C-alpha positions as CSV (number, residue, x, y, z in Angstrom):
1,M,76.7,-14.4,-4.2
2,R,77.8,-11.7,-6.8
3,Q,80.8,-10.8,-4.7
4,G,81.9,-14.4,-4.5
5,T,81.3,-15.2,-8.1
6,N,83.1,-12.1,-9.4
7,D,86.0,-12.8,-6.9
8,R,86.3,-16.4,-8.3
9,L,86.4,-15.2,-12.0
10,N,89.0,-12.6,-10.9
11,I,91.3,-15.2,-9.4
12,L,91.0,-17.3,-12.3
13,R,92.2,-14.3,-14.4
14,L,95.1,-13.6,-12.1
15,T,96.2,-17.2,-12.2
16,N,95.6,-17.7,-15.9
17,S,98.4,-20.2,-16.3
18,R,95.9,-22.7,-15.1
19,E,94.4,-22.9,-18.6
20,R,97.8,-24.5,-19.7
21,S,97.8,-26.9,-16.6
22,T,97.2,-30.5,-16.5
23,Q,94.6,-29.6,-13.6
24,P,92.1,-27.3,-15.4
25,M,89.1,-28.3,-13.2
26,S,88.6,-27.0,-9.6
27,V,86.1,-27.6,-6.7
28,Y,85.9,-25.2,-4.0
29,A,84.1,-24.4,-0.7
30,K,83.4,-20.8,0.5
31,A,82.1,-19.2,3.6
32,Q,81.0,-15.5,3.7
33,Y,79.9,-13.1,6.4
34,A,78.2,-9.8,5.8
35,T,76.9,-7.0,8.0
36,G,75.6,-3.6,7.6
37,D,72.9,-1.1,8.4
38,R,70.3,1.3,7.1
39,D,69.3,4.7,8.6
40,D,65.7,5.7,9.2
41,A,64.0,7.7,6.5
42,A,60.6,9.1,5.7
43,N,58.1,6.2,6.0
44,V,61.0,3.8,6.3
45,V,62.3,2.0,9.4
46,G,66.1,1.6,9.5
47,F,67.7,-1.7,10.4
48,D,71.0,-3.7,11.2
49,Y,71.6,-6.9,9.4
50,D,74.1,-9.9,9.7
51,M,74.2,-13.0,7.4
52,V,76.4,-15.9,6.6
53,A,76.6,-17.8,3.5
54,Y,78.1,-21.2,2.5
55,T,78.8,-22.2,-0.9
56,I,80.1,-25.2,-3.0
57,G,81.2,-24.8,-6.5
58,F,82.9,-26.3,-9.6
59,D,84.6,-24.7,-12.7
60,R,86.8,-25.5,-15.7
61,V,89.3,-23.4,-17.5
62,Y,89.5,-24.2,-21.2
63,S,92.6,-23.7,-23.3
64,D,91.1,-21.0,-25.5
65,G,90.6,-18.7,-22.7
66,F,87.1,-19.7,-21.7
67,V,85.9,-20.4,-18.2
68,L,82.6,-22.1,-17.2
69,G,81.5,-22.8,-13.7
70,G,78.6,-23.1,-11.3
71,A,77.8,-23.1,-7.5
72,A,75.1,-23.9,-4.9
73,H,74.6,-21.5,-2.0
74,Y,72.8,-21.5,1.4
75,V,72.3,-18.2,3.2
76,D,71.1,-17.6,6.8
77,G,70.5,-14.2,8.1
78,D,68.8,-11.9,10.6
79,V,67.5,-8.2,10.6
80,D,66.8,-6.1,13.7
81,L,64.6,-3.0,13.0
82,N,65.6,0.3,14.7
83,A,64.0,1.2,18.0
84,A,63.1,-2.4,18.8
85,R,60.3,-2.3,16.2
86,G,60.9,-6.0,15.2
87,T,63.0,-8.6,13.7
88,Q,63.2,-10.6,10.5
89,D,65.0,-13.9,10.1
90,F,65.5,-15.3,6.6
91,T,67.2,-18.4,4.8
92,S,67.9,-18.7,1.2
93,T,68.9,-21.5,-1.2
94,A,70.5,-20.4,-4.5
95,F,72.3,-21.5,-7.5
96,S,74.6,-19.6,-9.7
97,A,76.4,-20.1,-13.0
98,Y,79.2,-18.1,-14.7
99,F,80.8,-17.9,-18.0
100,G,84.2,-15.9,-18.7
101,Y,86.5,-15.2,-21.5
102,R,89.9,-13.5,-21.1
103,T,92.9,-12.6,-23.0
104,S,96.2,-10.9,-21.7
105,A,94.5,-7.4,-22.3
106,F,90.7,-7.9,-22.2
107,W,88.2,-10.0,-20.3
108,A,84.3,-10.3,-20.3
109,D,82.0,-12.3,-17.9
110,L,78.4,-13.4,-18.0
111,T,77.0,-14.4,-14.6
112,G,73.6,-15.1,-13.0
113,A,71.9,-16.7,-10.0
114,A,68.5,-17.5,-8.9
115,S,67.4,-17.9,-5.2
116,W,64.4,-18.9,-3.1
117,E,63.9,-17.3,0.2
118,N,61.9,-18.0,3.4
119,Y,61.1,-15.2,6.0
120,D,60.0,-15.2,9.7
121,L,58.8,-11.8,10.7
122,V,58.1,-10.3,14.1
123,R,56.7,-6.8,14.5
124,N,56.3,-4.8,17.8
125,T,52.9,-3.1,17.6
126,G,53.6,-0.7,20.4
127,F,50.5,-1.8,22.5
128,A,51.2,-3.9,25.6
129,Q,48.1,-6.1,25.4
130,R,48.9,-7.2,21.9
131,A,52.5,-6.4,21.7
132,I,53.7,-8.8,18.9
133,A,52.5,-9.6,15.5
134,V,54.1,-12.4,13.6
135,G,54.1,-13.4,10.0
136,E,55.7,-15.9,7.6
137,T,56.3,-15.7,3.9
138,S,58.5,-16.7,1.0
139,G,59.9,-15.2,-2.2
140,N,62.3,-15.6,-5.0
141,S,64.8,-13.5,-6.7
142,F,67.4,-13.6,-9.6
143,Y,70.0,-11.5,-11.4
144,V,71.8,-11.5,-14.7
145,A,75.0,-9.6,-15.1
146,V,77.7,-8.7,-17.8
147,D,81.1,-7.3,-16.7
148,A,84.1,-6.4,-18.6
149,G,87.5,-5.0,-18.2
150,M,90.8,-4.2,-19.7
151,N,94.5,-4.3,-18.6
152,L,95.8,-1.1,-19.9
153,V,98.8,-0.5,-17.5
154,G,101.2,-3.4,-17.1
155,E,104.7,-3.4,-15.3
156,G,106.1,-6.9,-14.9
157,S,103.7,-8.8,-12.7
158,V,101.4,-6.0,-12.0
159,S,98.5,-4.7,-14.0
160,A,95.6,-2.2,-13.9
161,G,92.7,-0.9,-15.9
162,P,89.0,-0.1,-16.1
163,I,86.2,-2.4,-15.3
164,A,82.5,-1.9,-16.1
165,G,79.3,-3.9,-15.8
166,V,75.5,-3.8,-15.9
167,R,73.1,-6.2,-14.1
168,Y,69.3,-6.7,-14.1
169,V,67.8,-7.7,-10.6
170,N,64.3,-9.1,-10.1
171,S,62.9,-9.9,-6.6
172,D,59.4,-11.1,-5.4
173,I,57.9,-11.6,-2.0
174,D,54.6,-13.4,-1.4
175,A,51.7,-11.7,0.3
176,Y,51.2,-12.6,3.9
177,T,48.8,-11.8,6.8
178,E,50.1,-11.4,10.4
179,T,48.8,-13.3,13.4
180,N,48.9,-13.1,17.2
181,A,47.9,-9.4,17.5
182,A,44.1,-9.5,16.9
183,M,42.8,-6.4,15.6
184,L,46.5,-5.0,15.4
185,N,47.3,-7.6,12.6
186,T,48.0,-6.4,9.0
187,S,48.0,-7.9,5.7
188,V,51.0,-7.2,3.4
189,A,50.4,-7.4,-0.4
190,E,52.8,-9.2,-2.8
191,Q,55.9,-7.1,-3.4
192,S,57.7,-7.2,-6.7
193,N,60.9,-5.2,-7.3
194,K,63.1,-5.0,-10.3
195,G,65.7,-2.7,-11.7
196,V,69.0,-2.3,-13.5
197,I,72.4,-1.3,-11.8
198,G,75.3,-0.1,-13.8
199,S,78.9,0.1,-12.5
200,I,82.2,1.6,-13.6
201,G,85.6,1.5,-11.9
202,L,89.3,0.6,-11.7
203,Q,91.1,-2.4,-10.7
204,A,94.7,-3.3,-10.0
205,S,96.3,-6.7,-9.4
206,G,99.6,-8.6,-9.3
207,F,101.1,-12.0,-9.3
208,F,104.3,-12.9,-7.4
209,S,105.8,-16.3,-6.6
210,S,108.4,-17.6,-4.2
211,G,109.5,-21.0,-3.3
212,G,106.8,-22.7,-5.1
213,T,104.0,-20.5,-3.7
214,G,102.0,-18.0,-5.8
215,I,100.5,-14.9,-4.2
216,A,98.0,-12.8,-6.3
217,P,96.8,-9.6,-4.4
218,H,94.1,-7.3,-6.1
219,I,92.3,-4.1,-5.1
220,R,89.2,-2.5,-6.8
221,V,87.1,0.8,-6.5
222,V,83.7,0.7,-8.4
223,Y,80.9,3.3,-8.6
224,E,77.3,1.9,-8.9
225,N,74.3,3.5,-9.8
226,E,70.6,2.5,-10.3
227,L,70.0,3.0,-14.1
228,D,66.5,1.8,-13.8
229,A,65.4,2.6,-10.4
230,F,63.8,-0.1,-8.1
231,D,60.2,0.5,-6.9
232,R,60.5,-0.7,-3.3
233,A,56.7,-0.1,-2.8
234,V,54.8,-1.8,0.1
235,S,51.0,-1.9,0.4
236,V,49.7,-2.7,3.9
237,T,46.1,-3.3,4.9
238,N,45.0,-3.1,8.5
239,D,42.2,-5.1,10.3
240,V,39.5,-2.5,9.3
241,G,40.4,-2.4,5.6
242,Q,42.4,0.8,5.5
243,V,45.3,0.7,3.0
244,R,48.6,2.4,3.2
245,R,51.1,2.3,0.4
246,A,54.7,3.4,1.1
247,S,58.1,3.3,-0.4
248,G,60.4,0.7,1.1
249,G,63.5,2.6,-0.2
250,T,65.6,5.4,1.3
251,G,66.2,7.4,-1.7
252,N,69.8,6.5,-2.1
253,D,70.5,5.1,-5.6
254,D,74.3,5.3,-5.9
255,Y,77.5,4.5,-3.8
256,F,81.0,3.2,-4.1
257,L,82.2,-0.2,-3.6
258,V,85.8,-0.8,-2.4
259,G,87.3,-4.3,-2.3
260,A,90.6,-6.0,-1.7
261,G,91.7,-9.6,-1.7
262,V,94.6,-12.1,-1.9
263,N,95.0,-15.6,-3.3
264,V,97.6,-18.0,-2.2
265,Q,98.5,-20.8,-4.4
266,A,100.1,-23.2,-1.9
267,N,100.9,-25.9,-4.6
268,S,99.7,-27.0,-8.0
269,A,96.6,-28.5,-6.5
270,L,95.5,-26.3,-3.4
271,S,94.8,-22.6,-3.1
272,F,93.2,-20.3,-0.5
273,N,91.8,-16.8,-1.0
274,L,90.4,-14.0,1.2
275,D,88.3,-11.1,-0.2
276,Y,86.7,-8.0,1.4
277,E,84.1,-5.7,0.0
278,G,82.4,-2.7,1.4
279,T,80.4,0.4,0.6
280,V,81.7,3.9,0.7
281,K,79.9,7.3,0.3
282,R,76.4,5.5,0.8
283,S,74.3,8.3,2.3
284,D,71.7,5.7,4.0
285,G,74.1,3.2,5.7
286,K,77.0,0.9,5.1
287,D,77.8,-2.6,4.2
288,H,80.7,-5.0,4.9
289,A,81.5,-8.5,3.6
290,V,84.3,-11.0,3.9
291,I,84.8,-14.2,2.0
292,G,87.1,-17.1,2.7
293,R,87.6,-19.9,0.1
294,V,89.5,-23.1,-0.4
295,V,90.0,-24.5,-3.8
296,Y,91.3,-27.9,-5.0
297,S,92.3,-28.3,-8.7
298,F,92.7,-31.5,-10.6
């Protein structure tokens, strides 16, 4: 959700003539595919994940440089634990809102989202007679973020400058008890995870037009770090009452994000954009995400 919201606000900045247009309002549909993995670590099982997300949204650009918008999202994903230790399927319904202000040299955004998740869990116990334990649970999460940037370097239709941001993330997963594996079932306590992530980086963009078609490419490199580290603790009780508490994290708390995208303004009402974002120098795994969006303005 965050990648898609930031990309939408960025496109509106790159095509800021929209605020002087007779078509200041837009509706859009977006599809996203994301994939990645995490390595095994002490007390932590690694995994691979895949997810798809679908979004519909609306925003309006005002003549004084303000942008206001919102979107609804549906996510469907799956996780495969390493060494065939289990699977996790999840779905999520979410809503996001964003507010932006920009001038030719400066911009600032306030964004946020809330989501409600459902999980179907399968664990391989390692014992042939009771090989599979299953569980179901739900959760919710939200984030609030402030991002800002400046265009310090400009040459014709090309500009570049620093970007920075901070976001607060809060996520909860309800307690659940496994079934299907008799004495090998476990009960997992409620999980609550929150933290603050800071980011700083550089972004470059341009806007070119030819034959009535406008093209706006952009690239970015961002360093992210956990300013207030996430807990990631998990408490598990087995069938005889023994409790084990372990960290769900891998110890990695910083990484680089690299991204690139392009927006094509086909005519005054219709535009398309494509955006990629991935992690670099992440010691415990990798992430890749691609977004495609179609926008109709009126």
